[in-house]
Structure formats: structure tokens, C-alpha cells
CHARMM-style PDB file with segment names, atoms N, HN, CA, C and O in Angstrom:
ATOM      1  N   UNK     1     -77.361  49.209 -52.479  1.00  0.00      PROA
ATOM      2  CA  UNK     1     -77.323  50.655 -52.671  1.00  0.00      PROA
ATOM      3  C   UNK     1     -78.224  51.393 -51.676  1.00  0.00      PROA
ATOM      4  O   UNK     1     -78.225  52.623 -51.630  1.00  0.00      PROA
ATOM      5  N   UNK     2     -78.985  50.644 -50.886  1.00  0.00      PROA
ATOM      6  HN  UNK     2     -78.985  49.645 -50.924  1.00  0.00      PROA
ATOM      7  CA  UNK     2     -79.861  51.277 -49.903  1.00  0.00      PROA
ATOM      8  C   UNK     2     -79.038  52.060 -48.880  1.00  0.00      PROA
ATOM      9  O   UNK     2     -79.413  53.163 -48.481  1.00  0.00      PROA
ATOM     10  N   UNK     3     -77.911  51.478 -48.459  1.00  0.00      PROA
ATOM     11  HN  UNK     3     -77.607  50.582 -48.783  1.00  0.00      PROA
ATOM     12  CA  UNK     3     -77.050  52.154 -47.494  1.00  0.00      PROA
ATOM     13  C   UNK     3     -76.535  53.485 -48.032  1.00  0.00      PROA
ATOM     14  O   UNK     3     -76.414  54.459 -47.289  1.00  0.00      PROA
ATOM     15  N   UNK     4     -76.239  53.518 -49.313  1.00  0.00      PROA
ATOM     16  HN  UNK     4     -76.337  52.727 -49.917  1.00  0.00      PROA
ATOM     17  CA  UNK     4     -75.748  54.738 -49.948  1.00  0.00      PROA
ATOM     18  C   UNK     4     -76.824  55.819 -49.934  1.00  0.00      PROA
ATOM     19  O   UNK     4     -76.538  56.984 -49.657  1.00  0.00      PROA
ATOM     20  N   UNK     5     -78.056  55.430 -50.233  1.00  0.00      PROA
ATOM     21  HN  UNK     5     -78.288  54.484 -50.458  1.00  0.00      PROA
ATOM     22  CA  UNK     5     -79.154  56.393 -50.241  1.00  0.00      PROA
ATOM     23  C   UNK     5     -79.455  56.889 -48.829  1.00  0.00      PROA
ATOM     24  O   UNK     5     -79.781  58.060 -48.634  1.00  0.00      PROA
ATOM     25  N   UNK     6     -79.345  55.990 -47.840  1.00  0.00      PROA
ATOM     26  HN  UNK     6     -79.080  55.038 -47.998  1.00  0.00      PROA
ATOM     27  CA  UNK     6     -79.560  56.400 -46.455  1.00  0.00      PROA
ATOM     28  C   UNK     6     -78.492  57.395 -46.020  1.00  0.00      PROA
ATOM     29  O   UNK     6     -78.792  58.394 -45.365  1.00  0.00      PROA
ATOM     30  N   UNK     7     -77.242  57.117 -46.387  1.00  0.00      PROA
ATOM     31  HN  UNK     7     -76.998  56.306 -46.918  1.00  0.00      PROA
ATOM     32  CA  UNK     7     -76.149  58.024 -46.047  1.00  0.00      PROA
ATOM     33  C   UNK     7     -76.347  59.382 -46.683  1.00  0.00      PROA
ATOM     34  O   UNK     7     -76.090  60.415 -46.065  1.00  0.00      PROA
ATOM     35  N   UNK     8     -76.806  59.373 -47.920  1.00  0.00      PROA
ATOM     36  HN  UNK     8     -77.015  58.534 -48.422  1.00  0.00      PROA
ATOM     37  CA  UNK     8     -77.054  60.630 -48.626  1.00  0.00      PROA
ATOM     38  C   UNK     8     -78.175  61.421 -47.944  1.00  0.00      PROA
ATOM     39  O   UNK     8     -78.088  62.642 -47.812  1.00  0.00      PROA
ATOM     40  N   UNK     9     -79.225  60.722 -47.513  1.00  0.00      PROA
ATOM     41  HN  UNK     9     -79.296  59.730 -47.620  1.00  0.00      PROA
ATOM     42  CA  UNK     9     -80.344  61.383 -46.834  1.00  0.00      PROA
ATOM     43  C   UNK     9     -79.894  61.967 -45.504  1.00  0.00      PROA
ATOM     44  O   UNK     9     -80.320  63.058 -45.126  1.00  0.00      PROA
ATOM     45  N   UNK    10     -79.038  61.248 -44.799  1.00  0.00      PROA
ATOM     46  HN  UNK    10     -78.692  60.362 -45.106  1.00  0.00      PROA
ATOM     47  CA  UNK    10     -78.527  61.738 -43.510  1.00  0.00      PROA
ATOM     48  C   UNK    10     -77.672  62.973 -43.717  1.00  0.00      PROA
ATOM     49  O   UNK    10     -77.810  63.952 -42.983  1.00  0.00      PROA
ATOM     50  N   UNK    11     -76.784  62.941 -44.712  1.00  0.00      PROA
ATOM     51  HN  UNK    11     -76.672  62.146 -45.308  1.00  0.00      PROA
ATOM     52  CA  UNK    11     -75.933  64.110 -44.994  1.00  0.00      PROA
ATOM     53  C   UNK    11     -76.774  65.318 -45.372  1.00  0.00      PROA
ATOM     54  O   UNK    11     -76.467  66.441 -44.974  1.00  0.00      PROA
ATOM     55  N   UNK    12     -77.832  65.092 -46.139  1.00  0.00      PROA
ATOM     56  HN  UNK    12     -78.081  64.180 -46.463  1.00  0.00      PROA
ATOM     57  CA  UNK    12     -78.708  66.186 -46.544  1.00  0.00      PROA
ATOM     58  C   UNK    12     -79.420  66.789 -45.331  1.00  0.00      PROA
ATOM     59  O   UNK    12     -79.548  68.009 -45.228  1.00  0.00      PROA
ATOM     60  N   UNK    13     -79.875  65.946 -44.426  1.00  0.00      PROA
ATOM     61  HN  UNK    13     -79.771  64.955 -44.510  1.00  0.00      PROA
ATOM     62  CA  UNK    13     -80.561  66.422 -43.227  1.00  0.00      PROA
ATOM     63  C   UNK    13     -79.600  67.226 -42.338  1.00  0.00      PROA
ATOM     64  O   UNK    13     -79.966  68.270 -41.797  1.00  0.00      PROA
ATOM     65  N   UNK    14     -78.384  66.728 -42.199  1.00  0.00      PROA
ATOM     66  HN  UNK    14     -78.087  65.880 -42.638  1.00  0.00      PROA
ATOM     67  CA  UNK    14     -77.371  67.444 -41.414  1.00  0.00      PROA
ATOM     68  C   UNK    14     -77.084  68.793 -42.053  1.00  0.00      PROA
ATOM     69  O   UNK    14     -76.988  69.798 -41.349  1.00  0.00      PROA
ATOM     70  N   UNK    15     -76.948  68.832 -43.360  1.00  0.00      PROA
ATOM     71  HN  UNK    15     -77.026  68.015 -43.932  1.00  0.00      PROA
ATOM     72  CA  UNK    15     -76.679  70.074 -44.074  1.00  0.00      PROA
ATOM     73  C   UNK    15     -77.798  71.087 -43.856  1.00  0.00      PROA
ATOM     74  O   UNK    15     -77.537  72.270 -43.634  1.00  0.00      PROA
ATOM     75  N   UNK    16     -79.037  70.623 -43.920  1.00  0.00      PROA
ATOM     76  HN  UNK    16     -79.248  69.662 -44.100  1.00  0.00      PROA
ATOM     77  CA  UNK    16     -80.179  71.518 -43.693  1.00  0.00      PROA
ATOM     78  C   UNK    16     -80.148  72.095 -42.280  1.00  0.00      PROA
ATOM     79  O   UNK    16     -80.400  73.284 -42.085  1.00  0.00      PROA
ATOM     80  N   UNK    17     -79.842  71.259 -41.305  1.00  0.00      PROA
ATOM     81  HN  UNK    17     -79.637  70.293 -41.463  1.00  0.00      PROA
ATOM     82  CA  UNK    17     -79.811  71.719 -39.910  1.00  0.00      PROA
ATOM     83  C   UNK    17     -78.648  72.665 -39.652  1.00  0.00      PROA
ATOM     84  O   UNK    17     -78.771  73.602 -38.863  1.00  0.00      PROA
ATOM     85  N   UNK    18     -77.524  72.425 -40.310  1.00  0.00      PROA
ATOM     86  HN  UNK    18     -77.425  71.664 -40.951  1.00  0.00      PROA
ATOM     87  CA  UNK    18     -76.386  73.330 -40.165  1.00  0.00      PROA
ATOM     88  C   UNK    18     -76.736  74.700 -40.748  1.00  0.00      PROA
ATOM     89  O   UNK    18     -76.376  75.728 -40.174  1.00  0.00      PROA
ATOM     90  N   UNK    19     -77.429  74.718 -41.872  1.00  0.00      PROA
ATOM     91  HN  UNK    19     -77.721  73.883 -42.339  1.00  0.00      PROA
ATOM     92  CA  UNK    19     -77.853  75.983 -42.474  1.00  0.00      PROA
ATOM     93  C   UNK    19     -78.826  76.714 -41.560  1.00  0.00      PROA
ATOM     94  O   UNK    19     -78.783  77.940 -41.461  1.00  0.00      PROA
ATOM     95  N   UNK    20     -79.704  75.968 -40.891  1.00  0.00      PROA
ATOM     96  HN  UNK    20     -79.738  74.972 -40.971  1.00  0.00      PROA
ATOM     97  CA  UNK    20     -80.641  76.569 -39.952  1.00  0.00      PROA
ATOM     98  C   UNK    20     -79.887  77.214 -38.791  1.00  0.00      PROA
ATOM     99  O   UNK    20     -80.203  78.336 -38.395  1.00  0.00      PROA
ATOM    100  N   UNK    21     -78.902  76.518 -38.249  1.00  0.00      PROA
ATOM    101  HN  UNK    21     -78.646  75.606 -38.571  1.00  0.00      PROA
ATOM    102  CA  UNK    21     -78.094  77.087 -37.170  1.00  0.00      PROA
ATOM    103  C   UNK    21     -77.377  78.348 -37.628  1.00  0.00      PROA
ATOM    104  O   UNK    21     -77.300  79.329 -36.888  1.00  0.00      PROA
ATOM    105  N   UNK    22     -76.851  78.320 -38.856  1.00  0.00      PROA
ATOM    106  HN  UNK    22     -76.914  77.523 -39.456  1.00  0.00      PROA
ATOM    107  CA  UNK    22     -76.151  79.493 -39.376  1.00  0.00      PROA
ATOM    108  C   UNK    22     -77.091  80.686 -39.468  1.00  0.00      PROA
ATOM    109  O   UNK    22     -76.664  81.826 -39.286  1.00  0.00      PROA
ATOM    110  N   UNK    23     -78.352  80.436 -39.746  1.00  0.00      PROA
ATOM    111  HN  UNK    23     -78.698  79.509 -39.893  1.00  0.00      PROA
ATOM    112  CA  UNK    23     -79.329  81.522 -39.855  1.00  0.00      PROA
ATOM    113  C   UNK    23     -79.726  82.055 -38.484  1.00  0.00      PROA
ATOM    114  O   UNK    23     -80.067  83.231 -38.356  1.00  0.00      PROA
ATOM    115  N   UNK    24     -79.689  81.217 -37.468  1.00  0.00      PROA
ATOM    116  HN  UNK    24     -79.413  80.262 -37.572  1.00  0.00      PROA
ATOM    117  CA  UNK    24     -80.160  81.599 -36.134  1.00  0.00      PROA
ATOM    118  C   UNK    24     -79.071  82.255 -35.290  1.00  0.00      PROA
ATOM    119  O   UNK    24     -79.325  83.255 -34.619  1.00  0.00      PROA
ATOM    120  N   UNK    25     -77.871  81.705 -35.319  1.00  0.00      PROA
ATOM    121  HN  UNK    25     -77.664  80.892 -35.863  1.00  0.00      PROA
ATOM    122  CA  UNK    25     -76.795  82.147 -34.432  1.00  0.00      PROA
ATOM    123  C   UNK    25     -76.026  83.301 -35.060  1.00  0.00      PROA
ATOM    124  O   UNK    25     -75.497  83.159 -36.162  1.00  0.00      PROA
ATOM    125  N   UNK    26     -75.954  84.449 -34.372  1.00  0.00      PROA
ATOM    126  HN  UNK    26     -76.384  84.564 -33.477  1.00  0.00      PROA
ATOM    127  CA  UNK    26     -75.212  85.595 -34.897  1.00  0.00      PROA
ATOM    128  C   UNK    26     -73.741  85.253 -35.142  1.00  0.00      PROA
ATOM    129  O   UNK    26     -73.103  84.579 -34.333  1.00  0.00      PROA
ATOM    130  N   UNK    27     -73.226  85.725 -36.255  1.00  0.00      PROA
ATOM    131  HN  UNK    27     -73.744  86.272 -36.912  1.00  0.00      PROA
ATOM    132  CA  UNK    27     -71.828  85.505 -36.590  1.00  0.00      PROA
ATOM    133  C   UNK    27     -71.574  84.209 -37.334  1.00  0.00      PROA
ATOM    134  O   UNK    27     -70.451  83.959 -37.770  1.00  0.00      PROA
ATOM    135  N   UNK    28     -72.589  83.387 -37.486  1.00  0.00      PROA
ATOM    136  HN  UNK    28     -73.502  83.590 -37.131  1.00  0.00      PROA
ATOM    137  CA  UNK    28     -72.419  82.108 -38.188  1.00  0.00      PROA
ATOM    138  C   UNK    28     -72.861  82.203 -39.633  1.00  0.00      PROA
ATOM    139  O   UNK    28     -72.806  81.214 -40.364  1.00  0.00      PROA
ATOM    140  N   UNK    29     -73.294  83.369 -40.053  1.00  0.00      PROA
ATOM    141  HN  UNK    29     -73.339  84.173 -39.459  1.00  0.00      PROA
ATOM    142  CA  UNK    29     -73.726  83.516 -41.442  1.00  0.00      PROA
ATOM    143  C   UNK    29     -72.525  83.563 -42.384  1.00  0.00      PROA
ATOM    144  O   UNK    29     -72.671  83.399 -43.595  1.00  0.00      PROA
ATOM    145  N   UNK    30     -71.342  83.788 -41.821  1.00  0.00      PROA
ATOM    146  HN  UNK    30     -71.224  83.922 -40.837  1.00  0.00      PROA
ATOM    147  CA  UNK    30     -70.121  83.780 -42.623  1.00  0.00      PROA
ATOM    148  C   UNK    30     -69.675  82.332 -42.811  1.00  0.00      PROA
ATOM    149  O   UNK    30     -70.095  81.441 -42.072  1.00  0.00      PROA
ATOM    150  N   UNK    31     -68.839  82.115 -43.785  1.00  0.00      PROA
ATOM    151  HN  UNK    31     -68.498  82.838 -44.385  1.00  0.00      PROA
ATOM    152  CA  UNK    31     -68.303  80.772 -44.004  1.00  0.00      PROA
ATOM    153  C   UNK    31     -67.352  80.430 -42.861  1.00  0.00      PROA
ATOM    154  O   UNK    31     -66.385  81.149 -42.613  1.00  0.00      PROA
ATOM    155  N   UNK    32     -67.630  79.346 -42.178  1.00  0.00      PROA
ATOM    156  HN  UNK    32     -68.416  78.762 -42.379  1.00  0.00      PROA
ATOM    157  CA  UNK    32     -66.761  78.879 -41.104  1.00  0.00      PROA
ATOM    158  C   UNK    32     -65.928  77.720 -41.645  1.00  0.00      PROA
ATOM    159  O   UNK    32     -66.364  77.005 -42.548  1.00  0.00      PROA
ATOM    160  N   UNK    33     -64.726  77.534 -41.093  1.00  0.00      PROA
ATOM    161  HN  UNK    33     -64.371  78.115 -40.360  1.00  0.00      PROA
ATOM    162  CA  UNK    33     -63.830  76.520 -41.646  1.00  0.00      PROA
ATOM    163  C   UNK    33     -64.354  75.088 -41.532  1.00  0.00      PROA
ATOM    164  O   UNK    33     -64.011  74.239 -42.355  1.00  0.00      PROA
ATOM    165  N   UNK    34     -65.180  74.815 -40.523  1.00  0.00      PROA
ATOM    166  HN  UNK    34     -65.458  75.505 -39.855  1.00  0.00      PROA
ATOM    167  CA  UNK    34     -65.676  73.444 -40.358  1.00  0.00      PROA
ATOM    168  C   UNK    34     -66.898  73.413 -39.447  1.00  0.00      PROA
ATOM    169  O   UNK    34     -67.280  74.423 -38.858  1.00  0.00      PROA
ATOM    170  N   UNK    35     -67.487  72.255 -39.346  1.00  0.00      PROA
ATOM    171  HN  UNK    35     -67.176  71.434 -39.825  1.00  0.00      PROA
ATOM    172  CA  UNK    35     -68.694  72.091 -38.524  1.00  0.00      PROA
ATOM    173  C   UNK    35     -68.393  72.328 -37.047  1.00  0.00      PROA
ATOM    174  O   UNK    35     -69.246  72.829 -36.314  1.00  0.00      PROA
ATOM    175  N   UNK    36     -67.199  71.976 -36.610  1.00  0.00      PROA
ATOM    176  HN  UNK    36     -66.506  71.568 -37.205  1.00  0.00      PROA
ATOM    177  CA  UNK    36     -66.844  72.161 -35.204  1.00  0.00      PROA
ATOM    178  C   UNK    36     -66.888  73.641 -34.824  1.00  0.00      PROA
ATOM    179  O   UNK    36     -67.325  73.979 -33.724  1.00  0.00      PROA
ATOM    180  N   UNK    37     -66.448  74.516 -35.708  1.00  0.00      PROA
ATOM    181  HN  UNK    37     -66.094  74.242 -36.602  1.00  0.00      PROA
ATOM    182  CA  UNK    37     -66.497  75.951 -35.443  1.00  0.00      PROA
ATOM    183  C   UNK    37     -67.932  76.429 -35.288  1.00  0.00      PROA
ATOM    184  O   UNK    37     -68.234  77.232 -34.405  1.00  0.00      PROA
ATOM    185  N   UNK    38     -68.808  75.938 -36.142  1.00  0.00      PROA
ATOM    186  HN  UNK    38     -68.563  75.286 -36.859  1.00  0.00      PROA
ATOM    187  CA  UNK    38     -70.218  76.296 -36.061  1.00  0.00      PROA
ATOM    188  C   UNK    38     -70.815  75.810 -34.750  1.00  0.00      PROA
ATOM    189  O   UNK    38     -71.556  76.544 -34.095  1.00  0.00      PROA
ATOM    190  N   UNK    39     -70.501  74.590 -34.366  1.00  0.00      PROA
ATOM    191  HN  UNK    39     -69.899  73.994 -34.897  1.00  0.00      PROA
ATOM    192  CA  UNK    39     -71.040  74.040 -33.125  1.00  0.00      PROA
ATOM    193  C   UNK    39     -70.519  74.807 -31.910  1.00  0.00      PROA
ATOM    194  O   UNK    39     -71.259  75.017 -30.949  1.00  0.00      PROA
ATOM    195  N   UNK    40     -69.258  75.224 -31.944  1.00  0.00      PROA
ATOM    196  HN  UNK    40     -68.657  75.053 -32.725  1.00  0.00      PROA
ATOM    197  CA  UNK    40     -68.681  75.985 -30.841  1.00  0.00      PROA
ATOM    198  C   UNK    40     -69.383  77.335 -30.703  1.00  0.00      PROA
ATOM    199  O   UNK    40     -69.721  77.748 -29.593  1.00  0.00      PROA
ATOM    200  N   UNK    41     -69.605  78.029 -31.831  1.00  0.00      PROA
ATOM    201  HN  UNK    41     -69.331  77.695 -32.732  1.00  0.00      PROA
ATOM    202  CA  UNK    41     -70.302  79.312 -31.794  1.00  0.00      PROA
ATOM    203  C   UNK    41     -71.735  79.134 -31.289  1.00  0.00      PROA
ATOM    204  O   UNK    41     -72.241  79.965 -30.535  1.00  0.00      PROA
ATOM    205  N   UNK    42     -72.377  78.057 -31.704  1.00  0.00      PROA
ATOM    206  HN  UNK    42     -71.966  77.382 -32.317  1.00  0.00      PROA
ATOM    207  CA  UNK    42     -73.740  77.782 -31.274  1.00  0.00      PROA
ATOM    208  C   UNK    42     -73.787  77.534 -29.774  1.00  0.00      PROA
ATOM    209  O   UNK    42     -74.660  78.052 -29.078  1.00  0.00      PROA
ATOM    210  N   UNK    43     -72.843  76.738 -29.280  1.00  0.00      PROA
ATOM    211  HN  UNK    43     -72.134  76.317 -29.845  1.00  0.00      PROA
ATOM    212  CA  UNK    43     -72.791  76.464 -27.843  1.00  0.00      PROA
ATOM    213  C   UNK    43     -72.582  77.747 -27.050  1.00  0.00      PROA
ATOM    214  O   UNK    43     -73.279  77.988 -26.064  1.00  0.00      PROA
ATOM    215  N   UNK    44     -71.629  78.569 -27.474  1.00  0.00      PROA
ATOM    216  HN  UNK    44     -71.063  78.373 -28.274  1.00  0.00      PROA
ATOM    217  CA  UNK    44     -71.363  79.819 -26.774  1.00  0.00      PROA
ATOM    218  C   UNK    44     -72.582  80.740 -26.800  1.00  0.00      PROA
ATOM    219  O   UNK    44     -72.905  81.377 -25.798  1.00  0.00      PROA
ATOM    220  N   UNK    45     -73.249  80.806 -27.936  1.00  0.00      PROA
ATOM    221  HN  UNK    45     -72.987  80.288 -28.750  1.00  0.00      PROA
ATOM    222  CA  UNK    45     -74.447  81.630 -28.049  1.00  0.00      PROA
ATOM    223  C   UNK    45     -75.530  81.139 -27.097  1.00  0.00      PROA
ATOM    224  O   UNK    45     -76.168  81.942 -26.417  1.00  0.00      PROA
ATOM    225  N   UNK    46     -75.740  79.835 -27.046  1.00  0.00      PROA
ATOM    226  HN  UNK    46     -75.222  79.182 -27.599  1.00  0.00      PROA
ATOM    227  CA  UNK    46     -76.809  79.300 -26.190  1.00  0.00      PROA
ATOM    228  C   UNK    46     -76.471  79.493 -24.713  1.00  0.00      PROA
ATOM    229  O   UNK    46     -77.365  79.745 -23.905  1.00  0.00      PROA
ATOM    230  N   UNK    47     -75.199  79.380 -24.353  1.00  0.00      PROA
ATOM    231  HN  UNK    47     -74.472  79.175 -25.009  1.00  0.00      PROA
ATOM    232  CA  UNK    47     -74.811  79.596 -22.961  1.00  0.00      PROA
ATOM    233  C   UNK    47     -74.991  81.062 -22.553  1.00  0.00      PROA
ATOM    234  O   UNK    47     -75.435  81.351 -21.442  1.00  0.00      PROA
ATOM    235  N   UNK    48     -74.649  81.970 -23.447  1.00  0.00      PROA
ATOM    236  HN  UNK    48     -74.288  81.735 -24.349  1.00  0.00      PROA
ATOM    237  CA  UNK    48     -74.771  83.402 -23.152  1.00  0.00      PROA
ATOM    238  C   UNK    48     -76.231  83.833 -23.059  1.00  0.00      PROA
ATOM    239  O   UNK    48     -76.574  84.732 -22.291  1.00  0.00      PROA
ATOM    240  N   UNK    49     -77.070  83.196 -23.833  1.00  0.00      PROA
ATOM    241  HN  UNK    49     -76.791  82.465 -24.457  1.00  0.00      PROA
ATOM    242  CA  UNK    49     -78.485  83.601 -23.916  1.00  0.00      PROA
ATOM    243  C   UNK    49     -79.413  82.636 -23.182  1.00  0.00      PROA
ATOM    244  O   UNK    49     -80.635  82.768 -23.250  1.00  0.00      PROA
ATOM    245  N   UNK    50     -78.830  81.674 -22.485  1.00  0.00      PROA
ATOM    246  HN  UNK    50     -77.837  81.567 -22.429  1.00  0.00      PROA
ATOM    247  CA  UNK    50     -79.604  80.702 -21.716  1.00  0.00      PROA
ATOM    248  C   UNK    50     -80.724  80.091 -22.529  1.00  0.00      PROA
ATOM    249  O   UNK    50     -81.866  80.002 -22.079  1.00  0.00      PROA
ATOM    250  N   UNK    51     -80.377  79.670 -23.736  1.00  0.00      PROA
ATOM    251  HN  UNK    51     -79.449  79.742 -24.101  1.00  0.00      PROA
ATOM    252  CA  UNK    51     -81.368  79.059 -24.624  1.00  0.00      PROA
ATOM    253  C   UNK    51     -81.581  77.616 -24.229  1.00  0.00      PROA
ATOM    254  OT1 UNK    51     -82.379  76.916 -24.852  1.00  0.00      PROA
TER     255      UNK     51
END
């Protein structure tokens, strides 16, 4: 069951980081259909703002 707990911890960490990105990147505070959409908006934001 250690693998299950590790997977759960990884998913939780990813979820926390996705929420952080949603708070930082304009327009991501809305519900996006999937993680890929969030990552695309984040990439575009960072390219436009030279982050």
C-alpha cells in the first residue's frame, strides 16, 4: 500500500501547484476543461511577460 500512498501524495502536490498557477496566471481562475489548458495559458503568459 506504500505505492498507493505515494501516488496520493504526488496527486495532492500536483493539485496544490495547479491551484497556485490558477491564482498567479490571469484568466486561469475560471474552471478550465483540463490541465493541458492551464499549462497552455501559463506558457503563453510567461512568454508574453518574459517570466
